[in-house]
N, C-alpha and C positions, 0 to 999 in steps of 0.2 A: 365732640363735646356736647353734652346733653344737659339742659337746665330745665327741670320740671317746673312749670308754673311761671316761667319768665320768658320775656321776649329779649333776644340779644340785640342790643342797639349797636354795640361794637365789641369786638374781641380781637386781640392782637396775639399772634403766634408766629414764630419764626420770621418776624419782620413784616408779615403781611397783615393788612387791616381790611375789615369790611365795615362800611358805614351804612347804617340803615337810615338815619335822619339826624338832624341837628338836635341836640338836647344837652342841657347844662343844669347842674344843681349846685347851689351854694347854701352854706349854713354856718351858724355860730351860736354858741350859748352854753348852757350847762344842764346836767341832769344830776339826780342824787346817785352817787356812786355806791357800789356794794360795800365800801368802807363806811358809808354813812355820811361822808363828806361830799363836797362838790367835785364833779368831774366836768371839766370844761373842754370844749372842742371847737374847731374851726375847720372848714373844708370848702373846696371847690373842685368839681370834677365834671367831665363830659367833653362835649364838642362845641366849640364856639363858632368856628369859621365855616365858610361855604366852599372854598376851593379845596382841592385834594390836599394841598400843602397845609392849609389852615384847619382842616377837619380832623386832625389827629386827636386821639385820646390824650387828655392832659388834666392836670390839677395837682392838688396837694391836700394832705390831711394831717391835722395836729390833734392830739388828745392828751389830757393830763388829769389823772386821778390824784388830787391833792392829798387825800387821806392816807395813801400808801406810797406816795412819791413815784407813781408810775408815769412815765412819759413815752409817748409814741409819736414819731414823725415819719410820714411816708417817704419812701425813696422812689417809688413808682406806683402808677395805677395800671393794673393789668386787665381789669374788666369793669364795665359800667353796664348794668343790666336794668331793664324796666320790669319791676315786679307787678305793677299796675299803674293806672293813670296818675296816682298821687304818691308813688313810692319807687325808690331806686335802691339797688345794691351796688356798692363800690368795693372792689377788691384790689389788693396789691401787696407790695413788699414794703417793709418798714424797718426802722431802727427802734427797738423797744428797750429803753433803759440801756442804750449802748450796744445791744445785741441785735443781730440780724433776725428778722422774723417776717410774718405775714399778718394781714388784717382783713377783716370783712366788716363793712358798715351796711346797715339797713336803715334807711331814712324815709320818713313820711312827711309830706307837706299836706296837712289836713286843714282845709279851709273852714270846716265847721267845728273843729276841736283843736286841742293842743297838738303840735307837731311831735313826732316820736323819733328817737335816736337809739340805735343799738350797735354795739361794737363787740367783735370777737377777735382775740389775738391768738397767735400760734403758741404763746406761752401758757395758754389755758385761761387767761383772764377774759371775762365777758361782763358787759353792763348793758342795761336797757332801761328805757323809761320815757315818760313824757317830759318835754322840755320844761324846766323850772324857770328858765329865762332864755331869751334868744329867739331865733327864727330859722326855719328851713324853707327854701324856695326852689321848686322845680320850674325852671324858666321855660316859657312857651316854645314849642317846637315849630320849625318851619320846614316845609317840604323842599323848597328851593330858595335861591337868593331873591327872587322877585316877590315872594309871598311874605307878608308881614304877619307877625304873631299877635293878631288882634282878635277881638271877639267876633268880627264879621266873618272870620274864617273858621270859627269854632265848630259849627255844625258840619262843614265840609271836612275838617280834619277828623272829627269824631266818626263820620261815615267811612273815611279812608282808613282809619285805624281799625274799625270793625272789619272792613274788607281784608286788610292785612292779616288780622287774626284768623279769619276764615280760611285763608290760603295756606 
């Protein structure tokens, strides 16, 4: 599997998992949909736990374009990818208006501007935009259970992240 421009945090295939580090993203709000109406969303995805059993990829995604009555509910999360320090890609399977399909989310937690949300569905639907309401948050990462995700560790983590990227 090759992902240009992304770091794989976790990928599941054939029941095997590889965990790079803890990372979890949550969000909820709305954007202007292609229909011109509101498109609301809510999601949580990533890895919360520290033990092998608790560190599995998990979450859920809900999306609703009210203008065309499109509803998507995830049935699984199959990939959680780091696009950069403030953005993540979430992929999986879903039920789209009662039909099986797949989805891809690209979300950004921008501390200096509005957060961004983009969705692409296997039925050809896509929407993207700055949040008109709501919030996306990429929760701080910890290298191990003894490290706390606070600002005291920020410089150390940034240095370790750069070393990981160089390898």
